[in-house]
TITI-616960 format. One line per field, with one value per residue (C-alpha): residue in one letter; x, y, z. Coordinates in steps of 0.05 Angstrom, whole numbers, plus 32768, in hexadecimal, padded with zeros to 4 digits. Last residue first. Layout:
r <- A:...
X <- X:...
Y <- Y:...
Z <- Z:...
This chain:
r <- N:V:A:L:E:G:F:P:V:A:S:K:N:L:L:D:W:V:R:S:F:A:A:T:I:A:Q:D:H:I:V:Y:F:Q:E:T:N:R:G:A:L:S:S:A:T:F:N:G:S:G:T:W:L:D:H:G:D:V:I:I:F:K:N:H:H:L:Q:S:T:A:E:N:T:D:V:S:R:L:I:V:P:S:T:L:L:K:Q:V:A:D:I:D:D:S:G:V:K:L:H:Q:W:G:P:L:R:R:F:A:M:E:T:N:D:D:L:L:I:E:V:K:V:G:R:R:A:A:S:I:L:E:E:V:L:G:S:H:A:T:R:S:A:T:F:I:H:A:A:V:K:V:S:E:R:S:G:A:I:L:A:L:L:A:D:I:A:K:P:A:P:K:T:A:P:M:P:I:F:A:I:P:A:V:R:A:E:S:S:T:G:S:M:A:Q:A:N:A:L:C:T:R:H:L:E:H:F:E:P:R:N:K:A:L:L:P:L:A:K:V:Y:C:W:N:G:R:L:V:P:N:S:A:P:G:N:M:I:L:W:N:E:L:H:M:G:V:G:N:H:S:L:N:A:S:S:V:T:V:L:I:K:A:K:I:D:P:M:T:P:D:F:P:D:L:S:E:S:A:L:F:I:K:A:H:H:I:G:G:Q:G:G:L:K:V:V:Q:L:N:P:T:T:A:A:C:E:F:I:K:K:Y:G:N:S:G:A:G:R:P:V:P:W:D:Q:L:I:A:S:V:Q:L:Q:R:S:A:A:Q:E:C:L:A:D:A:V:R:P:S:G:F:A:Y:Y:S:I:A:V:F:R:I:R:P:S:R:I:L:D:V:M:T:D:E:I:A:M:D:S:L:I:G:P:R:D:S:E:D:C:W:T:A:P:K:G:P:H:R:C:G:G:G:N:A:R:L:E:W:A:L:D:G:V:V:G:E:G:F:V:G:R:S:G:A:V:A:P:G:N:A:L:A:V:P:S:G:P:M:S:M:F:I:S:A:N:L:A:L:L:A:V:V:I:K:P:L:I:K:T:K:M
X <- 7EFA:7F30:7F42:7F85:7FA8:7FEE:8001:7FDD:7F9B:7F8C:7F4B:7F65:7FA7:7F85:7F69:7FAB:7FD0:7F9E:7FA4:7FEF:7FEB:7FC8:7FFC:8034:8015:800E:8054:807A:80BB:80A4:80CE:80A9:80AC:80A0:80A5:80BC:80D5:811D:8137:814A:810A:80D5:80FA:8116:80D2:80AE:8077:807C:804D:8060:8068:809F:808D:80B0:808C:8071:80B5:80B7:8077:807D:804F:8038:7FEC:7FCA:7FA1:7F7F:7F39:7F38:7EEC:7EEC:7F2D:7F09:7F3A:7F5A:7F97:7FCD:7FFB:8045:806C:80B8:80DF:80FE:80F0:80AF:80D3:8102:80CA:80A0:80D8:80E2:8097:8096:80D3:80B0:8079:8033:8003:7FC9:7FA6:7FCA:7FB5:7F6C:7F64:7F9C:7FE3:7FFF:8030:8001:7FC7:7FF6:800E:7FC8:7FB4:7FD5:800C:800C:8052:8066:80AC:80B4:80FC:8125:8168:814E:8112:813F:816A:812D:8115:815A:815D:811A:812E:8171:816E:8192:8156:8178:8183:8138:8105:80CA:808E:804F:8012:8036:8022:8060:8064:80AA:80B1:80E0:8125:8125:8163:8171:812A:8133:8178:815C:8125:8155:8183:8149:812F:816E:8196:8192:81D4:81C0:817A:8158:812A:8103:80ED:80FD:80D8:80EF:80BA:80C8:8090:80A8:80B1:80FD:8107:80D6:8105:8140:8136:80FC:811B:815C:8138:810C:8146:816F:8133:8122:816B:8170:812E:8140:8184:8169:8133:8165:8190:8153:8142:8102:80CA:80F1:80E7:809E:80B6:80D8:809B:807E:80BF:80C9:8083:808A:80CB:80AA:8074:80A3:80D2:809A:80A6:8069:803D:8012:7FE9:7FF5:7FC3:7FD8:7FAC:7FAA:7F90:7F67:7F4D:7F04:7EF0:7F29:7F5D:7F28:7F11:7F54:7F7A:7FB1:7FB7:7FF2:7FE9:8006:7FD6:7FF7:7FDA:8004:7FF7:801B:804B:8086:806C:80A9:80A0:80DF:8101:80C4:80C2:8077:8069:8021:800D:7FD1:7FE8:7FC7:7FEF:7FD5:800D:8017:805B:805A:8075:8092:80DA:810A:8112:80C6:8096:807D:8045:803E:7FFC:7FF6:7FB7:7FC7:7FC0:7F7A:7F65:7F90:7F98:7F4D:7F4E:7F8A:7F67:7F28:7F4B:7F6B:7F29:7F03:7EBD:7EB0:7EAA:7EE0:7F2A:7F50:7F94:7FCC:7FF0:802F:8028:800F:8028:7FEE:8002:7FC9:7FC8:7F82:7F6F:7F2A:7EF9:7F26:7F55:7F1A:7EEF:7F27:7F3F:7EF9:7EE9:7F29:7F1A:7ED4:7EE9:7F1B:7F45:7F8E:7FBD:8007:7FF7:8012:7FE1:7FF6:7FC8:7FD7:7FAE:7F86:7F63:7F27:7F17:7EFF:7F3C:7F3A:7EF1:7EFF:7F39:7F11:7ED5:7F03:7F20:7EDE:7EF5:7EB2:7E88:7EB2:7EB4:7E69:7E5A:7E8C:7E70:7E3C:7E75:7E97:7EC2:7EEF:7F17:7EE2:7EEE:7EBD:7E8D:7E50:7E62:7E6D:7EA0:7EC9:7F04:7F3F:7F37:7F64:7F65:7F9F:7F9F:7FD7:7FE5:802D:8047:8064:803D:7FF2:7FBF:7F94:7F87:7F62:7F31:7F06:7F02:7EFA:7EE7:7EA2:7E99:7E73:7E28:7E02:7E07:7DE7:7E0C:7DF8:7E2B:7E4E:7E3F:7E57:7E67:7EA8:7EB6:7EDC:7F11:7F14:7ED2:7EF4:7F18:7F62:7F85:7FB1:7FB6:7F6C:7F58:7F87:7F6C:7F25:7F30:7F38:7F06:7ECB:7E8B:7E52:7E08
Y <- 81F2:821B:81FB:81D8:81F4:81FD:81B4:8197:8178:8131:810C:80E1:80D8:80B5:8081:8079:806E:8039:8014:8018:7FF7:7FBB:7FBB:7FB8:7F7A:7F59:7F6C:7F54:7F75:7F8D:7FB7:7FB7:7FE6:7FE2:801B:8028:8070:807E:809D:8088:807D:8090:80C9:80E2:80E9:80C7:80AB:8067:802C:8006:8009:800A:7FE9:7FD1:7FC0:7FFF:8020:8030:8034:8059:8052:8079:8084:80B2:80E0:80FD:810C:8139:813D:8187:817D:8156:813C:8156:812E:8160:8158:8161:8150:814C:8174:819F:81E4:81CC:8191:81BD:81E9:81AC:818E:81D0:81D4:818E:819D:81DB:81B0:819D:8185:81B2:81E4:8221:820E:821E:824D:8243:8252:823F:820C:81FA:81EC:81C9:8199:818D:8177:8133:812B:8103:8102:80F6:80E7:80D9:80C1:80EB:80F4:8133:810E:80DA:810F:8133:80F2:80E5:812C:8126:80E3:80FC:80E0:810E:813B:8176:8144:8142:8112:8140:8120:8112:80ED:80D4:80AD:80AB:8095:808B:807F:8069:8053:804C:802E:806B:8067:8020:8031:806D:8042:800C:803E:8064:8025:801A:7FDD:7F98:7F81:7F98:7FA1:7FDD:8006:8000:7FC2:7FB3:7F76:7F64:7F47:7F1A:7EEA:7EAA:7E68:7E64:7E7D:7E49:7E11:7E31:7E1A:7E31:7E1C:7E40:7E7D:7E81:7E77:7EAF:7EDE:7ED1:7EDC:7F1F:7F39:7F22:7F44:7F84:7F8A:7F7C:7FB5:7FE3:7FD5:7FE7:7FFB:7FDF:7F9A:7F9A:7F9B:7F56:7F2A:7F5D:7F5C:7F11:7F05:7F3A:7F19:7ED5:7EEE:7F0C:7ECF:7E9B:7E65:7E7C:7E62:7E92:7ED1:7F19:7F52:7F96:7FCF:8012:8056:8093:80A8:809F:805E:8030:8065:8098:8076:8055:8016:8040:8040:803A:7FF0:7FAC:7F73:7F32:7EEB:7EB2:7E69:7E31:7E0C:7E22:7DFE:7DF6:7DD1:7DD6:7E09:7E37:7E54:7E4F:7E71:7E76:7E56:7E63:7EAB:7EEF:7F2E:7F75:7FA5:7FF1:8008:8051:804F:8094:80AE:80DA:80AB:80A9:8076:8031:8019:7FCF:7FAA:7F61:7F37:7EF2:7F0A:7F28:7F57:7F95:7F84:7F8C:7FD4:7FE4:7FC9:7FF0:8033:802D:8014:8052:803F:8075:8083:80A7:80AD:80A5:8081:80B3:809F:8074:8056:800F:7FC8:7F99:7F50:7F1F:7ED4:7EB7:7E95:7E7E:7EAB:7EE2:7EEE:7EE4:7F1A:7F4C:7F45:7F4A:7F87:7FAB:7F9B:7FB8:7FF3:8009:8043:8030:8067:8058:800F:7FC8:7F90:7F49:7F0C:7EC5:7E85:7E8B:7E4A:7E59:7E95:7ECF:7EFB:7EEC:7F01:7F40:7F52:7F47:7F6F:7FA7:7FAD:7FA7:7FD8:7FDC:7FDB:800F:803B:8036:8047:8083:80A5:80CF:80E7:810C:80FA:811F:80EC:80EA:8133:8168:8196:816E:8135:80ED:80C2:808D:809A:806D:8043:8007:7FBC:7F94:7F48:7F16:7ECC:7EB6:7E70:7E87:7EC4:7EBD:7EF1:7F2C:7F72:7FB3:7F98:7FCE:8015:803B:7FFE:8019:8062:8062:8066:80A7:80E0:80BE:807F:803F:8008:7FF1:7FAB:7F66:7F7E:7F63:7F25:7F13:7EDE:7EB5:7E94:7E71:7E47:7E43:7E12:7E49:7E2B:7E19:7E60:7E7C:7E4F:7E60:7EAA:7ED9:7F0D:7EDD:7EFA:7F1C:7F21
Z <- 7F88:7F65:7F23:7F1A:7EDD:7EF9:7EF3:7EB7:7ECB:7EE3:7ED8:7E9E:7EC2:7EFC:7ECD:7EA9:7EEB:7F01:7EBF:7EC4:7F09:7EE7:7EAF:7EE3:7F02:7EBE:7EA5:7EE2:7EF8:7F3C:7F6C:7FAF:7FEA:8035:8066:80AE:80AD:80BF:8080:8039:8013:8045:8069:8027:8009:7FCF:7FFB:8019:801C:7FDE:7F93:7F5D:7F1C:7EDD:7E9C:7E7D:7E74:7EBF:7EE9:7F2B:7F68:7FA4:7FA3:7FD5:7FA7:7FE3:7FFE:803B:8034:8023:7FFC:7FC6:7F93:7F53:7F3C:7F28:7EEC:7EE2:7EA3:7EAD:7E78:7EB0:7ECE:7EED:7F0D:7F35:7F4F:7F60:7F8B:7FB0:7FBF:7FDB:8005:8020:803D:8028:805E:8049:8077:805B:8013:8021:7FE6:7FB3:7FC8:7F84:7FA1:7FD9:7FAA:7F7A:7FB1:7FCB:7F85:7F90:7F5C:7F1C:7F00:7EB8:7E9D:7E53:7E4C:7E1C:7E40:7E62:7E7F:7E9F:7EBE:7ED9:7EF9:7F17:7F32:7F54:7F72:7F8D:7FD4:8005:8014:7FF1:7FB9:7FAE:7FCC:7FD7:7FB4:7FDC:7FC0:7F83:7F46:7F19:7ED0:7EB4:7E69:7E31:7E47:7E93:7EB4:7EDF:7EF8:7F14:7F30:7F54:7F73:7F8B:7FAC:7FCB:7FEC:8013:7FFE:8021:803F:8072:808F:8070:809C:8070:804A:8001:7FE4:7F9D:7F6F:7F33:7F42:7F62:7F3F:7F3B:7F82:7F9D:7F89:7FAC:7FF3:801D:805F:8052:8038:8075:80A5:8083:8081:80CB:80DF:80BA:80D7:811D:8119:80F9:812E:8166:814C:814E:8197:81BB:818C:8151:816F:8159:8110:8111:8104:80D2:80AA:80AD:8091:805A:8042:8047:8019:7FE6:7FE7:7FDE:8012:8039:8001:7FD9:7FDA:7FC5:7FCA:7FAD:7FC8:7FA5:7FBB:7FA6:7FEA:7FFE:8020:8033:8042:8053:8093:80A0:808F:806F:8025:7FF5:7FFD:800A:8018:802C:802B:8046:8037:805C:802F:8059:8096:80C3:8106:8131:8104:8108:80C2:80B4:80F7:810F:80CE:80A0:809A:8092:8085:807F:8070:806D:8086:809D:80E4:80EA:80EB:8112:814D:8153:813A:8150:817E:8189:8194:81A7:81A1:81BE:8205:81FD:8235:822A:81E1:81D7:81F1:81C5:8187:8196:819D:8158:813B:8150:8165:8198:81E2:8208:81FB:81BA:81BF:81B1:8171:816D:8128:8129:812A:813A:8143:8149:815A:8150:8191:817A:819F:81BC:8182:8152:8172:817C:8135:8119:8143:812E:80E4:80E9:8115:80DF:80F8:80ED:80D5:80CC:80C1:80CF:80D8:80E8:80E7:80FD:80FE:80BD:80AA:80D6:80AA:80D5:80C9:807F:8079:80A1:8073:8033:804C:8063:801D:7FF8:7FC2:7F9E:7FDD:8002:7FC4:7FBB:8003:8001:7FC4:7FE9:8016:7FDD:7FA1:7F70:7F48:7F11:7F02:7F1B:7EF6:7F0A:7F39:7F23:7F48:7F25:7F52:7F41:7F80:7F78:7F80:7F65:7F6A:7F72:7F74:7F82:7F71:7F2E:7F19:7F20:7F0C:7F1D:7F02:7F0E:7F43:7F63:7F4A:7F09:7EDF:7ECE:7EE3:7F24:7F21:7F2A:7F5A:7F96:7F85:7F61:7F6B:7F2C:7F16:7F2A:7F6F:7F8B:7FB1:7FF0:7FEF:802F:801C:7FE3:8017:8007:7FD9:7FBD:7F78:7F76:7F8A:7F55:7F1E:7F32:7F24:7F60:7F76:7F75:7F58:7F7B:7F69
């Protein structure tokens, strides 16, 4: 039996069909190697802050294999992870809801046949407007069910399904957003509809085979009226992003104009009710700061603890950002700084068997060398390299109540460069506590850096 993801108070607040929100199993799914550890994946928290409803889903592992930590999973675990996380289920249900009129997807890697099929079906059958903004990869040839190929095939015959490729100019398209709206344009000056509901999922994960089914990831789902500053910020960002393919100044101009119009239409009443969340897109549109500036300020203000969950960590001063130095500085003034790294970094650093095939660069190694000579505590999250499984999270918890999360890794290209990314600074105790539960779960399976066992 399944239970609703969101509590009744949230559903009532949002006034959306309950069928839009998928449900999660009431008990752990039995796997080939035994049931998942209770509470290890699925919903880690939910609530309402102001006029914004939110829910955090995460995959913290929960796999059971002799001699392996709970974060080490193989293909026998995939069905249970897919069922517990239900990410594709939620997206497909939203796409098929008659109340949803516009959907935007933005991903570095998109390979979900289920989501692609639903977008194509609804764009053709009921004129759902779809904007797909994807990294510029070669479209696969020949037969197959690859979602990336499917979406391009549909776009060729479906006028209201548009696909834009981004990337190049020294950066990659790395923003990870799924947005569903009740309105085609809630900020259309001729017919504004600022009360229309918008649902956004922001994630560390790509909408890919391993992103939804194997990697250790997190998905923050936010839902509320278009007038909410966080949701309207996401709306304006995805509406402007396609212009980056042709003209960067035009992107900034449309982004700036959309934000100004949306704020003018929304007024100030929504500002007082909204969750304390700042949306920081990259590339930054002036006068907004670059992501790195906001992140360094957050860490500089830490007093007790900084907990980092990082897939890739290279942002040192040599990369013109200073994140490594800021963390070391915090540790030296008495703040407890802990970093959970993907085990690929330690494998490359120690040159363990198979390290040559890992995507770990010299900047990663330089960052680790600096951190190891400081009071910062490093641990490695052990995953299954044979299935290309990753600890793919990218969030930082400061003093237990402030949170940094988003699509980007802790690299100069993500935080201060030319990647397309989106970040969020969150000052809400309940949301931060949900991420803290994810961090604690990963930490239980992590080992001190230097002690990773050879698989």
